[in-house]
N, C-alpha and C positions, 0 to 999 in steps of 0.2 A: 116423502115429503120434500116436497116440493125447495130443490136450490130459490133464493134473494137474492135478483138482478137490483143493479143500481147503473142509471144510468141519463141523460139530460133525450129530453123530448123532442123531435126536430118537429118534426110536424103528427097534425089531426090529420083522418082520414074516416069518412062518415062513413057511414052501414052503403055496402051498395056504388061505392066508388073504387075506385080502379087508382094502387096507393102509388103505381110508379109517378101517377099526376100531384101527385105530391110530397113525393119521395127525390127533396137537390140538390142530390148526391150525384155523379154520373157515376150509375151501375156499370160500368164497362171494363174499370179497372177495379170493380174488387169483386175477391174470389166467389164464388159460388155458396164456399163453406160458407161468411162472412154473414152469408146473405139468412136469417135464421124464420124469414117467412114468408108463403105460400103471397103472390105475384097478383095471385083471382083478386078479380070482388069479395069481395065477409058478406053476410048477413050482419054483421056484426061494427057499433065504430069502435076505430082502430085510433090509438098512434104509432108511429114511428118513433123509431128509441134508438142511439147512439149506446152501446154502451160501450167498457173497454174493457177490457180484458186480463187487466191487471199489473201488477208484482211491472219487474224491467219496461213489458212487451206494450209496445203504441199502437197494436190493431183497438182497434174496431170491431168490435161485430151492430148486428142491425137487423133489430127484433121486429116485430110491431104486437105486443099484444092486444087485448079487447078491449077497449072502453077502463070497462065495468073490475080487472082487474088489476087498475093500477094501482097505487099509494100511494100521493104523493110527500115529499121526505119533508115537513116539519119548516118553514123560516131560520134561515140562520139568523142572529140577532146579536147586535157586535156594538157597542158603546164607541160612544166617542175617541177619536183620535186612537179607534182602537181598531190592525191592518188586518 
């Protein structure tokens, strides 16, 4: 059983393209342990996703799953006047 992760999509990376072209974060200051994907081009469309570690941690890990693996969260609807 795989663990489900929730995060924010930062970019779409088309198949055959180098992810660094689409990754808008300066990776020089990010430890390799937080970059959870291969920077080589893939045969599959992918998304770059920022996933918070949770708890009190402010650390974010970056993943690039295949586009077909992502499941969008349902839209949150708010009633007028609700914050």
